[in-house]
Structure formats: C-alpha cells, structure tokens
ChimeraX commands (.cxc) that place a marker at each C-alpha (Angstrom):
marker #1 position -6.63,25.32,-9.57 radius 0.5
marker #1 position -5.63,23.34,-6.90 radius 0.5
marker #1 position -2.84,24.80,-4.88 radius 0.5
marker #1 position -2.85,21.77,-2.37 radius 0.5
marker #1 position 0.47,19.72,-1.38 radius 0.5
marker #1 position 0.96,15.97,-1.84 radius 0.5
marker #1 position 3.11,13.95,-0.04 radius 0.5
marker #1 position 4.36,10.27,-1.21 radius 0.5
marker #1 position 5.24,7.43,0.67 radius 0.5
marker #1 position 5.79,3.65,0.03 radius 0.5
marker #1 position 3.86,0.93,2.30 radius 0.5
marker #1 position 3.74,-2.77,2.03 radius 0.5
marker #1 position 0.77,-4.77,2.51 radius 0.5
marker #1 position 0.81,-8.49,3.40 radius 0.5
marker #1 position -1.62,-11.30,3.06 radius 0.5
marker #1 position -1.99,-15.24,3.04 radius 0.5
marker #1 position -4.73,-14.71,0.12 radius 0.5
marker #1 position -3.53,-12.73,-2.82 radius 0.5
marker #1 position -1.78,-9.66,-3.79 radius 0.5
marker #1 position -4.61,-7.92,-3.95 radius 0.5
marker #1 position -5.65,-8.54,-0.63 radius 0.5
marker #1 position -2.45,-7.12,0.28 radius 0.5
marker #1 position -3.10,-3.97,-1.37 radius 0.5
marker #1 position -6.17,-3.65,0.48 radius 0.5
marker #1 position -4.70,-4.36,3.80 radius 0.5
marker #1 position -1.86,-1.74,3.24 radius 0.5
marker #1 position -4.47,0.93,2.26 radius 0.5
marker #1 position -6.96,0.01,5.12 radius 0.5
marker #1 position -3.56,0.42,7.71 radius 0.5
marker #1 position -2.78,3.57,6.60 radius 0.5
marker #1 position -6.25,4.94,6.32 radius 0.5
marker #1 position -6.06,4.83,10.24 radius 0.5
marker #1 position -3.82,7.46,10.25 radius 0.5
marker #1 position -3.88,9.56,7.25 radius 0.5
marker #1 position -6.39,11.48,5.51 radius 0.5
marker #1 position -7.19,12.44,1.95 radius 0.5
marker #1 position -5.53,9.61,0.45 radius 0.5
marker #1 position -5.44,10.29,-3.22 radius 0.5
marker #1 position -3.54,7.62,-5.33 radius 0.5
marker #1 position -2.19,4.44,-4.53 radius 0.5
marker #1 position 0.07,2.70,-7.42 radius 0.5
marker #1 position 1.15,-1.00,-7.13 radius 0.5
marker #1 position 5.16,-0.73,-7.71 radius 0.5
marker #1 position 6.16,-4.31,-6.92 radius 0.5
marker #1 position 4.50,-7.74,-5.95 radius 0.5
marker #1 position 6.43,-10.58,-4.34 radius 0.5
marker #1 position 5.94,-13.62,-2.18 radius 0.5
marker #1 position 7.13,-15.21,1.05 radius 0.5
marker #1 position 7.87,-18.89,0.53 radius 0.5
marker #1 position 8.88,-21.69,2.83 radius 0.5
marker #1 position 9.29,-25.11,2.11 radius 0.5
marker #1 position 8.84,-24.05,-1.64 radius 0.5
marker #1 position 4.97,-23.26,-0.77 radius 0.5
marker #1 position 3.72,-19.59,-0.85 radius 0.5
marker #1 position 3.03,-18.47,2.73 radius 0.5
marker #1 position 2.33,-14.71,2.07 radius 0.5
marker #1 position 1.79,-12.37,-0.96 radius 0.5
marker #1 position 3.29,-9.13,-0.33 radius 0.5
marker #1 position 2.41,-5.83,-2.41 radius 0.5
marker #1 position 4.39,-2.50,-2.23 radius 0.5
marker #1 position 2.54,0.58,-3.09 radius 0.5
marker #1 position 3.12,4.14,-3.62 radius 0.5
marker #1 position 0.40,6.15,-1.89 radius 0.5
marker #1 position -0.15,10.05,-2.32 radius 0.5
marker #1 position -2.13,12.14,0.16 radius 0.5
marker #1 position -2.89,15.69,0.92 radius 0.5
marker #1 position -0.07,17.05,3.10 radius 0.5
marker #1 position -1.05,20.09,5.25 radius 0.5
marker #1 position 2.00,22.44,6.21 radius 0.5
marker link #1:1,2 radius 0.2
marker link #1:2,3 radius 0.2
marker link #1:3,4 radius 0.2
marker link #1:4,5 radius 0.2
marker link #1:5,6 radius 0.2
marker link #1:6,7 radius 0.2
marker link #1:7,8 radius 0.2
marker link #1:8,9 radius 0.2
marker link #1:9,10 radius 0.2
marker link #1:10,11 radius 0.2
marker link #1:11,12 radius 0.2
marker link #1:12,13 radius 0.2
marker link #1:13,14 radius 0.2
marker link #1:14,15 radius 0.2
marker link #1:15,16 radius 0.2
marker link #1:16,17 radius 0.2
marker link #1:17,18 radius 0.2
marker link #1:18,19 radius 0.2
marker link #1:19,20 radius 0.2
marker link #1:20,21 radius 0.2
marker link #1:21,22 radius 0.2
marker link #1:22,23 radius 0.2
marker link #1:23,24 radius 0.2
marker link #1:24,25 radius 0.2
marker link #1:25,26 radius 0.2
marker link #1:26,27 radius 0.2
marker link #1:27,28 radius 0.2
marker link #1:28,29 radius 0.2
marker link #1:29,30 radius 0.2
marker link #1:30,31 radius 0.2
marker link #1:31,32 radius 0.2
marker link #1:32,33 radius 0.2
marker link #1:33,34 radius 0.2
marker link #1:34,35 radius 0.2
marker link #1:35,36 radius 0.2
marker link #1:36,37 radius 0.2
marker link #1:37,38 radius 0.2
marker link #1:38,39 radius 0.2
marker link #1:39,40 radius 0.2
marker link #1:40,41 radius 0.2
marker link #1:41,42 radius 0.2
marker link #1:42,43 radius 0.2
marker link #1:43,44 radius 0.2
marker link #1:44,45 radius 0.2
marker link #1:45,46 radius 0.2
marker link #1:46,47 radius 0.2
marker link #1:47,48 radius 0.2
marker link #1:48,49 radius 0.2
marker link #1:49,50 radius 0.2
marker link #1:50,51 radius 0.2
marker link #1:51,52 radius 0.2
marker link #1:52,53 radius 0.2
marker link #1:53,54 radius 0.2
marker link #1:54,55 radius 0.2
marker link #1:55,56 radius 0.2
marker link #1:56,57 radius 0.2
marker link #1:57,58 radius 0.2
marker link #1:58,59 radius 0.2
marker link #1:59,60 radius 0.2
marker link #1:60,61 radius 0.2
marker link #1:61,62 radius 0.2
marker link #1:62,63 radius 0.2
marker link #1:63,64 radius 0.2
marker link #1:64,65 radius 0.2
marker link #1:65,66 radius 0.2
marker link #1:66,67 radius 0.2
marker link #1:67,68 radius 0.2
marker link #1:68,69 radius 0.2
view
C-alpha cells in the first residue's frame, strides 16, 4: 500500500487557441516547479471576450502531486 501524501492545488491555464491548449499550458507551467504530478481534473472552463469576440480560453484544473513532508 502506498503511504505517500498528496497535495491538491488549483491552477488556471490561458490560451488563445482552445480550452484543451489552456489545460496543457497550465500543466507545462507547473511541471517546471512540481514533481510527481498525478492527476489533473478540469473544474471549470470559460472565455475572455472583447467586443463580443473570444480573445482567450481559460481552463481551471485541480492538480494533485506527491508531497514530501
């Protein structure tokens, strides 16, 4: 049995392309500082609009990673 501890944080990725790309951006960014990322759950997706046009996609994720105490 795994006796490790995991922490969960929320992050938001931003992309001009798509919600999926925004999620990838978020994971690529946190991967630079966190290790052993286990699960990423999409909890919300929305868009930024200007003059009734989509200018950015935003994806909010809950991410769990191994936490060393």
